[in-house]
N, C-alpha and C positions, 0 to 999 in steps of 0.2 A: 064627104071629101072636100067640098068647098070650104067648110069650116076649118078643117085641118090645114088647108092651104094658107090660111091666115097665120097659123103658128109657124109654118115654114117661112113665110115672109118675115115674121118677127125674128126668126133665127138668123136670116140674112141681114136684117137690120142690126142685130147684135154683133155680127161679124164686122159690119161697117163701123159701128161704134168702137169696137176694139181697135180697128185700124186708126181711126181718128184720134183715139185716146193715146195710142202709142206714138203717133206722129207728133202730137202735142208735147209729149214728154221728150221726144227726141229733139224737137225744135227748141224747147227750153234749155236742154242740156247743151245744144250747139251754140246758143246765143248767150246764155247766162252762166254756163259752166256746170260742172258735175258736183259741186259742193252740195252735200245733203242727200245725194243719190247713193243708194246702197248697192255695192257690187254683188253681194250675196243675193239680194232680192232679184236683180235683173239677170244674173247668170242662171239662177234657178228657174226664172221665167222661160229661158231658152230650153232647159232640160224638161220642164213640165210640158212645154209645147210639143216636144217629140212624143211624150206619153199620150197626150190628147189626140194627136194626129193618128197614132196607132189605134187608139180607142175608137175614133171616128171611122177608120177603115173597117174595124171589126163590126161596127154597127151599120156599116154601109151608109154613113151620113156625110155627104160632102160639106154640109154646113159645119159640123164639128171639126172636120179636117181643115177647112179653110179658116175657121176661127183662130187657129194657131199658125197655120202655114203663112197666111197673108201678113202677119205682123213679125214674123221671124227676122227678116232683113233689118227692120228698124230696131228691134230689140238687140240684135247683134251689133248694130251701129252704136247704141248706147253703151253696151258692154265694152266695146273697143275703146270708147272715150274714157272708160274707167281704168284702162290699162291693167287687165287681169294678170298679165305676165309678171307684173311687179308684186302681185299679191297672190301667187299661184296656190297657196294653201287654201284660200277661200274657194276657188273653183273646184279644187279637189274635194273639200268637205261637202260642197253642194252636190257633186256627183255621187258621193257615198250616201248622202242624205236621200237623194231621189231613188237610188238603188234600194235602200232599206225601206223607204216608205211606199214606193210604187211598184218597182220591178219585182222584187222578191215576193211581196204579197200577191201580185198577179200570177206569178209562176206557181205559187203554192196554193192559193185559194181561188183563183179565177179572176176575171175582169171586174166583177162587182167589188170584191175585196180590194183589188188594186185601186179602183176609183175612189173608194172610201179613204184609202191611204193617201191618194192624191189630194183629197179634200183637207186632210190633216196637214199635208205638205204645203198646200196653198195658204193655209192660215199661218203656219209657222214661217213660211217664206216672206210674208208681209211684216213680220215682227221687227226685223232690222230697220226697215223704213219707218215703221211706227215709233220704234225706240229713238231713232235719230231725231224725229220731229218732237218727241217729248223732251229730249235732252238739249237740243239746239234750238235757239230762238230764230236763227236764220234758216229759212226754208228755200234759199236760192237753189235753183235747179229742180225743185220739186213742183210739178204742175198740179195745182188744185183742180183746175179744169179737167185735166186728163183723168185724175182719180174720180172726179164726179161723173164723167162719162163712163168710167169703169163700173160705177154703181148702177147707172142706168142700163148698161150692157148686161150686167149680172141679173138684173130683174127680167130682162127679155129672155136670157138663157133659162132662167127658172121657169118661165111660162112655156118655153119650148120643151124642156125636160118633163114638165108636168103632162103636157099633151101626149108626148110619146112614151110616157111611163118609164123613163130612165131614172129610177129611184136613186141609185148610187150617185149619178152625176148631179141630180137635183140637190141632194144633201151636201155634196162637196161644194157646189156653187153657192148655196145658201150660207155656208160657213165662210166662204171667201168674201161674199157680199158684205157681211157684217164688218170684216176688217177693212174692206174698201171704204165703207161709210166712215169709219173711225179715221182713216188716213186722210180722206177728202176733207172732213171737218177740221182736223188738226192743221192740215196744210193751209186751209183758208184762214184759220185763226192766226197762224204764224205770219202769213203774208199781210194780214190786216195789222198785226202788231208792228211789222216792219214799216209799213206805210205810215202808221201813226207816229212812229219814232222819227221817221224822216221829216214829217210835217212839223213836229215839235222842234227838231234841230233847225229847220229853216226859219221858223218863227223866232227862236232864240237868237240865231245869227243875225236876223234882220233887226231885232230889237237892240242887240249889242252894237250893231253898226250905227243905228240911229242915235244911240246914247253917246257913242264915241264922237259923232259929228256935232 
């Protein structure tokens, strides 16, 4: 029992990291703007949160429930900054996507099937953000630190699910963790590129000014 309590503690640490990660992304969006942040990704986060809360209640796990419930207000705040009412088709498609990937499989095949579907949804959900980072050199608004914390949090969730033998949730989280790693690395690279470009511009401007004088 004492050994298992360590994994319970890790689960609560994962909840805390999820909150810190979301707060970091919210702060970046509030201070630097929402350019580079995907509405599809963050609106789907909200919908997936409701699914995981339901799953946590089914498993009688307040850790799983709080993992989504505690970050909901900050995810909602990010979504509001993205003005979803101006792009209403995106939230509609997200709702249909979650219904098809999570809700319907759960109704037809049970919670395990629904959680596997959630894993697929979690991976697909991160693709718009990943695609934006691939296509756009500017990663303003995307917090590399927040996504790095998400990677660490995913690792702790994996340990928690292993201990409590929640296989479907384990597989879903492993899949999401892979995409979290890709986004964190790419965001870090883009920010480094932006800093290097800024330094080069400053050096060039300084050299040009010195030459002019």
